[in-house]
C-alpha positions as a printed Julia matrix, in Angstrom:
86×3 Matrix{Float64}:
 192.85  105.15  200.88
 189.69  106.86  202.49
 188.38  106.0   205.79
 185.72  103.79  204.46
 188.26  101.67  202.67
 190.27  101.44  205.78
 187.23  100.23  207.77
 186.57   97.65  205.12
 190.11   96.34  205.12
 190.75   96.4   208.82
 189.22   92.92  209.54
 191.21   91.57  206.51
 194.44   92.87  207.64
 193.91   91.68  211.29
 193.04   88.21  209.98
 196.08   88.16  207.84
 198.33   89.28  210.64
 196.78   86.5   212.79
 197.64   83.93  210.26
 194.37   83.28  208.42
 194.4    82.2   204.76
 193.46   85.14  202.59
 192.02   85.26  199.13
 192.05   87.94  196.4
 190.59   88.64  192.98
 190.66   91.45  190.54
 187.73   93.79  190.8
 187.87   94.57  187.07
 187.29   90.92  186.12
 183.94   89.79  187.64
 184.41   86.3   186.21
 187.78   85.69  187.92
 187.8    83.08  190.7
 189.08   83.82  194.22
 192.57   82.55  194.68
 194.72   82.23  197.85
 196.8    85.34  198.51
 200.36   84.77  197.34
 201.62   88.3   196.46
 202.18   91.45  198.38
 199.19   93.33  199.79
 197.68   95.93  197.37
 194.82   97.53  199.23
 193.86   99.67  196.13
 194.21   96.94  193.4
 192.39   93.96  194.55
 189.32   92.69  196.38
 190.28   90.64  199.53
 188.47   88.26  201.89
 189.28   85.64  204.46
 189.12   82.22  202.86
 185.85   80.54  203.97
 186.13   77.33  205.9
 183.97   74.42  204.63
 180.88   73.85  206.75
 179.76   70.55  208.11
 176.11   69.77  208.97
 173.58   67.02  209.27
 170.69   66.52  206.93
 167.83   64.67  208.65
 164.6    63.31  207.32
 161.87   65.44  208.79
 158.08   65.35  208.56
 156.05   65.25  205.33
 159.11   63.78  203.41
 161.09   67.11  203.87
 164.75   67.23  205.0
 165.91   69.45  207.73
 169.52   70.82  208.28
 170.69   70.14  211.82
 173.97   70.99  213.71
 173.86   67.48  215.07
 172.2    64.14  214.28
 168.9    63.98  216.01
 167.39   60.8   214.51
 168.74   57.59  212.86
 167.62   58.87  209.35
 170.53   61.43  208.88
 173.59   61.92  206.86
 176.51   64.26  207.28
 177.41   66.78  204.69
 180.7    68.52  204.31
 180.76   71.57  201.98
 183.33   71.62  199.18
 184.73   75.05  198.43
 186.73   75.66  195.14
Protein backbone atom coordinates (compact mmCIF):
# COMPACT_ATOMS: atom_id res chain seq x y z
CA UNK A 1 0.00 0.00 0.00
CA UNK A 2 1.38 3.42 -0.91
CA UNK A 3 0.78 6.72 0.89
CA UNK A 4 -1.93 7.86 -1.53
CA UNK A 5 -3.94 4.66 -0.97
CA UNK A 6 -3.48 5.07 2.80
CA UNK A 7 -4.81 8.67 2.59
CA UNK A 8 -7.76 7.41 0.55
CA UNK A 9 -8.59 4.67 3.07
CA UNK A 10 -8.03 6.68 6.26
CA UNK A 11 -11.58 8.16 6.49
CA UNK A 12 -13.04 4.75 5.61
CA UNK A 13 -11.09 2.99 8.36
CA UNK A 14 -11.98 5.73 10.88
CA UNK A 15 -15.69 5.51 10.03
CA UNK A 16 -15.55 1.71 10.30
CA UNK A 17 -13.86 1.99 13.71
CA UNK A 18 -16.58 4.47 14.77
CA UNK A 19 -19.32 1.98 13.86
CA UNK A 20 -20.53 3.32 10.51
CA UNK A 21 -22.01 0.89 8.00
CA UNK A 22 -19.50 0.29 5.24
CA UNK A 23 -19.99 -0.90 1.68
CA UNK A 24 -17.65 -2.57 -0.78
CA UNK A 25 -17.51 -3.65 -4.40
CA UNK A 26 -15.06 -5.34 -6.72
CA UNK A 27 -13.10 -2.77 -8.80
CA UNK A 28 -12.79 -5.29 -11.65
CA UNK A 29 -16.58 -5.51 -12.07
CA UNK A 30 -18.01 -2.04 -12.86
CA UNK A 31 -21.57 -3.45 -13.01
CA UNK A 32 -21.43 -4.87 -9.49
CA UNK A 33 -23.70 -3.13 -6.98
CA UNK A 34 -22.39 -1.82 -3.67
CA UNK A 35 -23.09 -4.23 -0.82
CA UNK A 36 -22.76 -3.91 2.93
CA UNK A 37 -19.35 -4.82 4.27
CA UNK A 38 -19.55 -8.31 5.74
CA UNK A 39 -16.12 -9.84 5.23
CA UNK A 40 -12.65 -8.99 6.47
CA UNK A 41 -11.07 -5.74 5.31
CA UNK A 42 -8.95 -6.16 2.18
CA UNK A 43 -7.55 -2.72 1.29
CA UNK A 44 -5.92 -3.97 -1.91
CA UNK A 45 -8.85 -6.00 -3.21
CA UNK A 46 -12.01 -3.89 -3.06
CA UNK A 47 -13.32 -0.36 -3.33
CA UNK A 48 -14.88 0.84 -0.08
CA UNK A 49 -17.24 3.64 0.91
CA UNK A 50 -19.31 4.76 3.87
CA UNK A 51 -22.90 3.71 3.22
CA UNK A 52 -24.83 6.82 2.23
CA UNK A 53 -27.78 7.87 4.35
CA UNK A 54 -31.07 8.65 2.63
CA UNK A 55 -31.73 12.37 2.31
CA UNK A 56 -34.98 14.07 3.22
CA UNK A 57 -36.06 17.36 1.70
CA UNK A 58 -39.13 19.36 0.77
CA UNK A 59 -40.24 20.06 -2.79
CA UNK A 60 -42.20 23.31 -2.90
CA UNK A 61 -44.14 24.93 -5.69
CA UNK A 62 -42.23 28.01 -6.79
CA UNK A 63 -42.81 30.76 -9.28
CA UNK A 64 -43.51 30.11 -12.97
CA UNK A 65 -44.76 26.57 -12.18
CA UNK A 66 -41.25 25.48 -11.17
CA UNK A 67 -40.54 23.31 -8.15
CA UNK A 68 -37.84 24.23 -5.67
CA UNK A 69 -35.99 21.95 -3.24
CA UNK A 70 -36.02 23.26 0.32
CA UNK A 71 -34.62 22.07 3.63
CA UNK A 72 -37.96 22.91 5.27
CA UNK A 73 -41.52 23.62 4.17
CA UNK A 74 -41.93 27.32 3.45
CA UNK A 75 -45.41 27.33 1.85
CA UNK A 76 -48.53 25.21 2.05
CA UNK A 77 -47.81 23.81 -1.44
CA UNK A 78 -44.97 21.42 -0.47
CA UNK A 79 -44.39 17.72 -0.13
CA UNK A 80 -41.67 15.84 1.71
CA UNK A 81 -39.36 13.48 -0.20
CA UNK A 82 -37.24 10.72 1.28
CA UNK A 83 -34.56 9.29 -0.97
CA UNK A 84 -34.48 5.53 -1.43
CA UNK A 85 -31.01 3.97 -1.68
CA UNK A 86 -30.61 0.46 -3.01
